C-alpha positions as CSV (number, residue, x, y, z in Angstrom):
1,M,-26.3,99.5,-4.1
2,E,-24.0,98.8,-6.8
3,K,-21.2,96.4,-6.3
4,K,-18.4,99.1,-6.7
5,E,-20.0,101.0,-3.9
6,N,-20.1,98.0,-1.7
7,D,-16.3,97.5,-2.4
8,V,-15.6,101.1,-1.4
9,N,-17.8,100.7,1.7
10,V,-16.1,97.4,2.8
11,L,-12.5,99.0,2.2
12,D,-13.5,102.0,4.2
13,E,-14.8,99.7,7.1
14,L,-11.6,97.6,6.9
15,N,-9.3,100.7,7.0
16,K,-11.2,102.1,9.9
17,G,-11.0,98.9,11.8
18,A,-7.1,98.5,11.1
19,C,-6.6,102.3,12.1
20,M,-8.4,101.6,15.4
21,G,-6.2,98.5,16.0
22,T,-3.0,100.4,15.3
23,D,-4.2,103.3,17.6
24,A,-5.0,101.0,20.5
25,I,-1.7,99.2,20.2
26,N,0.1,102.5,20.1
27,F,-1.9,103.7,23.2
28,I,-1.3,100.7,25.2
29,L,2.3,99.6,24.1
30,D,4.0,101.9,26.7
31,K,2.1,100.1,29.5
32,V,3.3,96.7,28.6
33,E,6.3,95.3,30.5
34,D,6.3,91.7,29.4
35,P,8.6,91.3,26.5
36,K,6.4,88.3,25.1
37,L,3.3,90.4,25.2
38,K,5.2,93.2,23.6
39,E,6.2,91.0,20.9
40,V,2.6,89.8,20.2
41,L,1.5,93.4,20.1
42,N,4.3,94.5,17.7
43,Q,3.4,91.6,15.4
44,Q,-0.2,92.5,15.4
45,Y,0.7,96.2,14.7
46,K,2.7,95.1,11.8
47,D,-0.2,92.8,10.6
48,Y,-2.6,95.8,10.8
49,E,0.0,98.0,8.8
50,K,0.1,95.4,6.2
51,I,-3.7,95.4,5.9
52,L,-3.6,99.3,5.7
53,N,-1.0,99.1,3.0
54,E,-3.1,96.7,0.9
55,I,-6.1,98.8,1.3
56,S,-4.3,101.8,0.2
57,Q,-3.0,100.0,-2.9
58,L,-6.4,98.5,-3.7
59,Y,-8.5,101.6,-3.0
60,P,-7.8,103.6,-6.1
61,E,-9.3,100.7,-8.3
62,Y,-12.6,101.6,-6.8
63,S,-12.5,105.3,-5.8
64,K,-10.7,108.5,-6.4
65,K,-11.1,109.4,-2.8
66,E,-8.8,108.4,0.2
67,P,-10.1,105.5,2.5
68,H,-12.1,106.7,5.6
69,E,-10.2,106.6,8.9
70,T,-11.2,106.9,12.4
71,N,-12.0,110.4,13.4
72,V,-10.4,112.3,16.2
73,I,-13.3,111.7,18.7
74,N,-13.0,108.0,18.3
75,K,-9.3,108.2,18.8
76,A,-9.6,110.3,21.8
77,M,-12.4,107.9,23.3
78,T,-10.1,105.0,22.6
79,W,-7.0,106.7,24.3
80,Y,-9.2,107.8,27.2
81,G,-10.8,104.3,27.7
82,I,-7.5,102.6,27.7
83,Q,-6.0,105.2,30.2
84,M,-9.0,104.7,32.6
85,K,-9.1,100.9,32.3
86,T,-5.4,100.6,32.9
87,L,-5.0,103.2,35.7
88,N,-5.0,100.7,38.5
89,D,-4.3,97.5,36.6
90,K,-1.6,97.1,34.0
91,S,-1.4,93.5,34.2
92,N,-0.9,91.3,31.1
93,S,-4.3,90.0,31.8
94,K,-6.0,93.6,31.8
95,I,-4.1,94.6,28.7
96,A,-5.0,91.3,26.8
97,E,-8.6,91.6,27.9
98,L,-8.9,95.2,26.5
99,L,-7.2,94.3,23.2
100,L,-9.4,91.2,22.8
101,Q,-12.5,93.3,23.2
102,G,-11.4,95.5,20.4
103,T,-10.2,92.7,18.3
104,N,-13.3,90.7,18.7
105,M,-15.3,93.7,17.4
106,G,-13.2,93.7,14.3
107,I,-13.8,90.1,13.8
108,I,-17.5,90.4,14.1
109,E,-17.5,93.6,11.8
110,G,-15.2,91.5,9.3
111,R,-17.5,88.5,9.3
112,K,-20.6,90.7,8.8
113,L,-18.9,92.2,5.7
114,L,-18.1,88.8,4.4
115,N,-21.5,87.4,5.0
116,H,-23.7,90.5,3.8
117,K,-21.7,92.5,1.2
118,S,-21.3,91.3,-2.3
119,T,-17.7,92.5,-3.3
120,D,-15.0,92.0,-5.9
121,E,-12.8,88.8,-5.2
122,K,-9.8,91.1,-4.3
123,V,-11.9,92.9,-1.7
124,N,-13.3,89.8,-0.5
125,E,-9.8,88.2,-0.2
126,L,-8.6,91.2,1.8
127,T,-11.6,91.1,4.1
128,Q,-10.9,87.4,4.7
129,A,-7.2,88.2,5.4
130,Y,-8.2,90.9,7.9
131,V,-10.6,88.4,9.8
132,D,-8.0,85.7,9.9
133,M,-5.3,88.1,11.1
134,Q,-7.6,89.1,13.9
135,E,-8.6,85.6,14.8
136,E,-4.9,84.7,15.0
137,A,-4.3,87.6,17.2
138,V,-7.1,86.4,19.5
139,E,-5.5,83.1,19.9
140,K,-2.2,84.7,20.9
141,L,-3.7,87.2,23.3
142,K,-5.8,84.6,25.1
143,K,-2.6,83.2,26.5
144,F,-2.0,86.4,28.5
145,L,-5.5,86.5,30.2
């Protein structure tokens, strides 16, 4: 696979991950009562938006298409999963646990991209920023378990 194709694939994966992150936060935010947890989630949402913005600015350098986003089925499954898992437990601990599971999946995917894909320096830096942002979010969310 040529390098430019790797760059597009990595940007697409980052975009999908950041979209899933914003979706999950949107779906769960109305269940959060603790102002401190809300603040953490709002910051994480802004961090995802920043990544999405950087992807949209960088993407045209590598492709004429639009970045891939999460599909409707994945969004619906995320929403449904959050609704079912918080039906009887809307505690900070449960909400943090759900978000940590998704964030950890994002970190794993990001690390795989860093370790196994040869990409342009700009794409590599964005991937590292994505992973760093999520690792920072994990540390903040752990306090609510």
